[in-house]
Structure formats: structure tokens, C-alpha cells
C-alpha positions as CSV (number, residue, x, y, z in Angstrom):
1,X,-81.8,162.4,-155.1
2,X,-81.3,166.2,-154.6
3,X,-78.8,168.0,-153.2
4,X,-78.0,171.6,-152.9
5,X,-74.1,171.5,-153.5
6,X,-72.5,175.2,-151.7
7,X,-71.3,176.9,-155.5
8,X,-67.6,177.1,-154.9
9,X,-66.0,176.9,-158.4
10,X,-63.1,175.7,-157.5
11,X,-64.2,172.3,-155.1
12,X,-65.1,168.9,-156.8
13,X,-67.3,166.7,-154.8
14,X,-66.9,162.9,-154.9
15,X,-70.8,162.1,-154.3
16,X,-72.0,158.5,-153.3
17,X,-75.7,157.1,-152.4
18,X,-76.1,154.2,-149.5
19,X,-79.0,152.6,-150.4
20,X,-80.5,149.7,-147.8
21,X,-83.3,147.7,-148.5
22,X,-84.8,144.5,-146.5
23,X,-88.0,142.4,-147.5
24,X,-90.4,141.6,-145.1
25,X,-92.5,139.3,-146.4
26,X,-90.3,136.0,-147.1
27,X,-89.8,133.3,-144.4
28,X,-86.7,135.0,-143.6
29,X,-86.0,139.6,-143.3
30,X,-83.7,139.9,-146.4
31,X,-81.9,142.8,-146.9
32,X,-78.8,144.8,-148.4
33,X,-76.7,147.8,-148.5
34,X,-75.2,149.4,-151.0
35,X,-73.0,152.3,-151.4
36,X,-72.4,153.3,-155.3
37,X,-71.0,155.5,-157.4
38,X,-69.6,154.5,-160.8
39,X,-70.3,151.0,-159.6
40,X,-71.3,149.8,-156.4
41,X,-70.3,147.8,-153.9
42,X,-71.1,146.3,-150.4
43,X,-71.3,148.5,-147.4
44,X,-68.6,146.5,-145.2
45,X,-68.4,149.1,-141.6
46,X,-69.6,152.6,-143.4
47,X,-69.0,154.9,-145.9
48,X,-65.7,155.7,-145.0
49,X,-64.3,151.8,-144.7
50,X,-65.7,151.0,-147.6
51,X,-62.7,149.2,-149.9
52,X,-63.4,149.6,-153.5
53,X,-65.2,152.6,-153.7
54,X,-65.2,154.6,-156.8
55,X,-67.3,158.1,-155.8
56,X,-69.1,160.1,-158.3
57,X,-67.2,163.5,-158.5
58,X,-69.0,166.5,-160.5
59,X,-68.2,170.1,-159.2
60,X,-69.6,172.3,-156.8
61,X,-70.3,174.1,-159.2
62,X,-73.1,171.9,-160.2
63,X,-77.1,172.5,-159.3
64,X,-78.4,169.4,-159.4
65,X,-76.7,166.5,-161.2
66,X,-78.3,162.6,-161.6
67,X,-76.7,160.0,-161.9
68,X,-77.5,155.3,-162.8
69,X,-76.0,152.9,-161.4
70,X,-77.1,149.1,-161.4
71,X,-76.7,146.4,-158.9
72,X,-77.3,142.3,-159.2
73,X,-80.1,141.0,-156.7
74,X,-80.8,138.4,-154.6
75,X,-83.7,135.8,-156.9
76,X,-85.2,135.4,-153.7
77,X,-86.3,139.4,-154.0
78,X,-88.3,139.2,-157.5
79,X,-91.9,140.3,-157.2
80,X,-91.6,140.9,-154.1
81,X,-91.5,145.3,-152.9
82,X,-88.8,146.3,-151.3
83,X,-88.7,149.0,-148.8
84,X,-85.0,151.5,-148.9
85,X,-83.8,154.8,-147.7
86,X,-81.1,156.2,-149.8
87,X,-79.0,158.2,-148.3
88,X,-76.1,160.3,-150.3
89,X,-72.6,161.6,-148.4
90,X,-70.7,163.8,-149.9
91,X,-66.9,164.9,-149.3
92,X,-64.5,167.4,-150.5
93,X,-60.8,165.2,-149.0
94,X,-60.8,161.6,-148.0
95,X,-63.4,161.6,-145.2
96,X,-67.3,160.9,-146.5
97,X,-70.5,163.4,-145.1
98,X,-73.8,161.6,-144.4
99,X,-76.7,164.5,-146.6
100,X,-79.7,163.8,-147.4
101,X,-82.1,160.6,-147.1
102,X,-85.5,159.5,-149.0
103,X,-87.0,156.2,-148.7
104,X,-88.4,154.3,-150.5
105,X,-90.2,150.7,-152.2
106,X,-89.7,149.5,-155.1
107,X,-90.7,146.8,-156.9
108,X,-87.9,143.7,-158.2
109,X,-89.3,142.3,-161.8
110,X,-87.6,140.0,-163.4
């Protein structure tokens, strides 16, 4: 995920990624919806209403960055292809704004 950050050396941005995924190949549709920053938590009622969220912070003068996160998911996803949409959210204060979104797929291996 890449975002063009506004060049302002005095500004700090708080960033999180919302990852919403779906698995169609099981007998019932399986989904997960998590918000990841320093840690991942289940998204509850939108990013601005998700308790326990700790964003990654970067200086707005940063032109690009990356961060890693881990999230355990149900074993039903093992050996399956999972479709997802990842959306970047950013804030300079307390309310998050949606940014770029990317969709794709990944396989879960055991």
C-alpha cells in the first residue's frame, strides 16, 4: 500500500490499514475485518469507533513507508485463496479519513 503524504515537516500522521477479506469456497461464506496499526484488532463499527486501535505514526515529510503486522485467523482459511480489500486510513488528529484502497488475493498455508 502506498500513499502520497503531504510534505509538511511539522505534521505527524497516524496510519492504520483496514483489511476486509472473504472466502467463498467453504460451505458457508467466511469473512474477517481487521484494523492494523501497531497491533491488529477486529474492526467494530468503522475505524473511528474501533476500541484498542494503536496507529503507526510517521512524519508527514515521509514520502513512503512500510510496516508489517500479524493476525491469527481461523483454520478454515488454511489451503484456501482469500480475496481482500485493504484500505489505508490516516489522521492528523482524532478522526480517520479513508485513503487509497487495493484489492487482491492471497493463499493461507499451514
